[in-house]
N, C-alpha and C positions, 0 to 999 in steps of 0.2 A: 504493499500499499503503499506508493509517493506522495510525497506533499507536492501541492502546486506550488509552483513559483509565483512568488507576490511579485504585482508589476504595478505601477500608478493606474493602469485603464486595465484589471482584471481583478472584477466584481464574480463573486463565486453565484451559483445558482444551484440551488437542492432540486434533485432531477428525483431522487425517490427515499422514500424510507425501507430496510429491511427490520425485520423484530425477529432475527433471529442471526448467529453467527455464521451458518452454513449459507440461507440465504445471501446474505452481506458478500461474502467471498466470492458464491458463483458472480454476482453482481458486479464488483471490482473488477473479477477476473476479465469478463467480457467488457468492459470497458478498457481495460489496460492492455486486452488484444488487439484493440481498435485503437490505439497510438490515444486514448483519452485519459489524462492526469486525472484523479479520483482524489480527493479528500475526505475522509471518513470519520464522522462524529460519534465519541460516544461507543468508539469500538472496545476501547481497552476496559469501558466499564460493562460493556455488554460480556465478556471475557468473563470477568469473576464473578460480575452478578445479573445473571439474565434472567432472573424474576424481577429487576429492577427496569426491564425494555418496554414494558406496558406505562408504566410511569411517566418514562422521560421521552415518551414520543416515540423511541427507535431509534436505531441507528442512523443517523444523516447522511447520506452521497451527494457530494457536493462535485461541481466541475468547472471549469472557467466559465462563464458566459456566452461566450463566441461560440465557445463547444457544445453547448445546452442543449440544441436540436439534434444535435451527433449524437450527440449520450442518448437524449430521449426515442431514438430511432434505431441503436445498437441496442436496448433495454424491453424495444415493444413486443420483442418475441418470446424475452422472456415469462417464462410462467412455471414457479415453482410446484414439483409433483407434489401429489395431494397424498395427503396421511391419511393411513386408514383411520376409519373411525373409533375411538375410544369404547372398549367393552362398558361393560355395567360396574364390574369390581375394580376398571382401572380409572373410571368418574367419582367411583367410591374411597379409593384411597388416594387421592387427590383433594380431595375435600377434605377427609380427616385429615393429611396433613396439613392445609389451611388452617384448618380449624384448631387440631391440637400444635403447629407449630410454626402459623404465620406464615407458609411459603407459599406463596400463590405459583401455579405450574407456569412454568419459562414460555415466553412467549413467542412466536413466530409468525412467519408471512412475510410479504413484498408488497408495498404502494410505491408506482410510479409516480411522480406530480403531474399533472395536469399543466396544461397553460390556462392563463387566468387575464383576466383584464383585456384593454381593448384590442392590443395585438394578437391575436388568435396564437403566434409562433413564440411569442414570449412568454417563458417561465419565470416564475413567479421570483421575484427576488430575496436575500435573505433577511431575516427580521431577527430582529434578537428581542423580545417582546421583554426581559427584565429590565435592559437596557434603557433607561429613558431617553428620549428622543430631546437633541438639545432644543432652546428657545429660537424659534423664528424670528 
């Protein structure tokens, strides 16, 4: 997982969210194979505390803004394999684990970012809601 080089005109665009390390690794591999550098947020947290990924909103994948459309085209064909449905005893075990030990089941899944705003080809810019915007 390479770091995205920072330049003055290099705005990052969030192109997808992964909720599991496997989905993240496959998406990053696909993007890097296509020559698109990827910045992975919360990847380290996901590796040591996968139960927190739902609360943190998943692992955010970002690319340079000028490569966002290319990255979306690369990830358009990515669909994670469906997991077999959990049986009754597996669901019961997960519920008991949560109730007794307060450990939620690990998150999984993949969600690609959709174009928003007036320009349908633009991907939403990176927003940091916890950082207040400077007064204008």
